C-alpha positions as CSV (number, residue, x, y, z in Angstrom):
1,M,65.6,-32.5,-28.4
2,R,65.8,-32.3,-24.7
3,I,63.4,-31.3,-21.9
4,E,64.4,-30.6,-18.7
5,G,62.4,-30.6,-15.4
6,R,62.6,-28.9,-12.1
7,D,60.9,-28.1,-9.2
8,L,59.0,-31.7,-9.2
9,P,56.1,-31.4,-6.7
10,G,57.0,-33.1,-3.9
11,G,53.9,-33.4,-1.7
12,E,53.5,-36.7,0.6
13,E,50.3,-37.8,-1.2
14,L,52.4,-38.1,-4.2
15,R,55.1,-39.8,-2.7
16,L,52.9,-42.3,-1.1
17,R,51.1,-43.0,-4.1
18,N,54.6,-43.7,-6.1
19,V,53.9,-40.9,-8.7
20,H,56.4,-40.7,-11.8
21,V,56.3,-38.3,-14.8
22,G,57.4,-39.5,-18.2
23,V,58.0,-38.6,-21.8
24,Q,55.1,-40.2,-24.1
25,R,56.3,-41.9,-26.8
26,K,53.1,-42.9,-29.1
27,A,50.9,-44.3,-26.7
28,E,53.8,-45.5,-24.4
29,V,55.3,-43.6,-21.5
30,I,58.9,-44.1,-21.1
31,E,61.8,-43.2,-19.0
32,L,59.9,-42.6,-15.9
33,V,61.0,-40.1,-12.9
34,P,60.1,-40.5,-9.3
35,V,58.7,-37.2,-7.9
36,T,61.0,-37.4,-5.3
37,A,63.9,-36.5,-7.7
38,A,65.6,-33.3,-7.8
39,T,65.1,-32.9,-11.6
40,A,64.1,-34.6,-14.3
41,A,65.3,-35.0,-18.1
42,W,64.6,-36.6,-21.5
43,E,66.6,-36.4,-24.5
44,F,65.3,-38.0,-27.9
45,D,65.3,-37.6,-31.4
46,V,62.6,-35.4,-33.2
47,T,62.8,-35.0,-36.9
48,A,62.3,-31.6,-38.9
49,R,61.2,-31.1,-42.4
50,E,60.7,-27.8,-44.5
51,V,57.3,-27.5,-45.7
52,D,55.8,-24.7,-47.7
53,E,58.7,-22.4,-46.0
54,L,57.5,-23.9,-42.4
55,L,59.5,-26.3,-40.3
56,D,57.2,-29.7,-39.3
57,V,58.5,-32.0,-36.8
58,G,57.8,-35.5,-36.2
59,G,58.8,-38.5,-34.7
60,P,57.6,-40.9,-32.3
61,F,57.3,-38.3,-29.3
62,V,55.7,-36.0,-31.2
63,H,51.7,-36.3,-31.2
64,G,49.4,-34.1,-33.0
65,R,48.7,-32.7,-36.8
66,P,50.7,-30.2,-38.8
67,G,50.8,-26.7,-37.8
68,A,49.8,-28.3,-33.9
69,R,52.7,-30.5,-33.0
70,F,53.2,-31.2,-29.7
71,L,55.2,-33.4,-26.7
72,Y,53.3,-34.8,-23.8
73,L,54.7,-35.4,-20.3
74,A,52.7,-37.6,-18.1
75,W,52.1,-38.1,-14.8
76,G,50.8,-41.5,-13.1
77,N,51.1,-43.9,-10.4
78,V,53.3,-46.5,-10.8
79,A,52.5,-50.4,-9.4
80,G,54.8,-53.1,-10.5
81,D,55.4,-53.1,-14.1
82,G,52.3,-51.0,-14.4
83,F,51.9,-47.1,-14.9
84,D,48.1,-45.8,-14.4
85,M,48.5,-42.2,-16.1
86,F,46.1,-39.3,-14.5
87,R,47.9,-36.3,-15.8
88,R,49.8,-34.7,-19.0
89,A,51.2,-32.0,-19.8
90,K,51.1,-30.5,-23.4
91,L,54.4,-28.7,-24.8
92,M,53.6,-27.3,-28.0
93,F,56.2,-26.9,-30.8
94,G,54.1,-23.8,-31.7
95,D,55.4,-21.9,-28.5
96,V,59.3,-22.6,-29.6
97,P,60.6,-19.2,-31.1
98,T,60.7,-19.8,-35.0
99,A,64.6,-18.6,-34.8
100,V,65.4,-21.0,-32.1
101,L,63.7,-23.9,-33.9
102,R,65.2,-22.7,-37.5
103,D,68.6,-22.3,-35.4
104,A,68.5,-25.9,-34.2
105,Y,67.1,-26.9,-37.5
106,E,69.6,-25.5,-40.0
107,N,72.9,-25.5,-37.3
108,G,72.5,-28.5,-35.5
109,G,72.9,-28.9,-31.7
110,L,70.5,-29.8,-29.1
111,L,66.7,-28.0,-29.1
112,V,66.2,-27.9,-25.1
113,G,62.9,-26.5,-23.4
114,E,63.3,-25.8,-19.6
115,L,60.3,-26.0,-17.2
116,G,59.4,-26.1,-13.9
117,L,56.8,-29.1,-13.0
118,T,54.8,-28.2,-10.1
119,D,51.7,-25.8,-10.6
120,E,50.8,-23.2,-8.5
121,H,48.5,-25.2,-5.9
122,G,52.0,-27.7,-5.5
123,D,50.5,-30.6,-8.2
124,P,51.8,-31.9,-11.3
125,R,51.5,-29.5,-14.0
126,C,49.1,-30.6,-16.7
127,A,47.2,-29.2,-19.8
128,R,49.0,-26.8,-22.4
129,V,52.7,-25.2,-20.6
130,R,53.1,-22.0,-22.2
131,D,56.0,-20.9,-20.0
132,V,58.8,-23.4,-21.5
133,V,61.9,-21.5,-22.2
134,W,63.3,-22.6,-25.3
135,T,67.1,-22.7,-26.4
136,R,69.6,-24.3,-28.8
137,R,72.8,-25.8,-27.1
138,P,75.8,-26.7,-29.8
């Protein structure tokens, strides 16, 4: 799986606070990207299995119960080795078109989600993000 973010929020306050965004693996946020970057991308493994004719995803990056699985992109201030999270974006697997998810599962390749990382106010995206463009790449 790959998540590709564009349009990172670049406000002066965010730069001064050394804000980064990363993907959450269990309770840890990893692969931090600063808001000064042009783009952000994370690639990691997600498992899938057939359960009652539906696909259920899993792995250390996947959160939630069956039927409501999701990924987190977490925003926080970086100071030294510390990461002080202040906001998260939730990407729901239920928002992935079934045909795209099934194609990636059955035919291999990479499930890719593309999204903008800045909201309409110029702030980091948070809460449930519904406008992710999901595709499968060979």
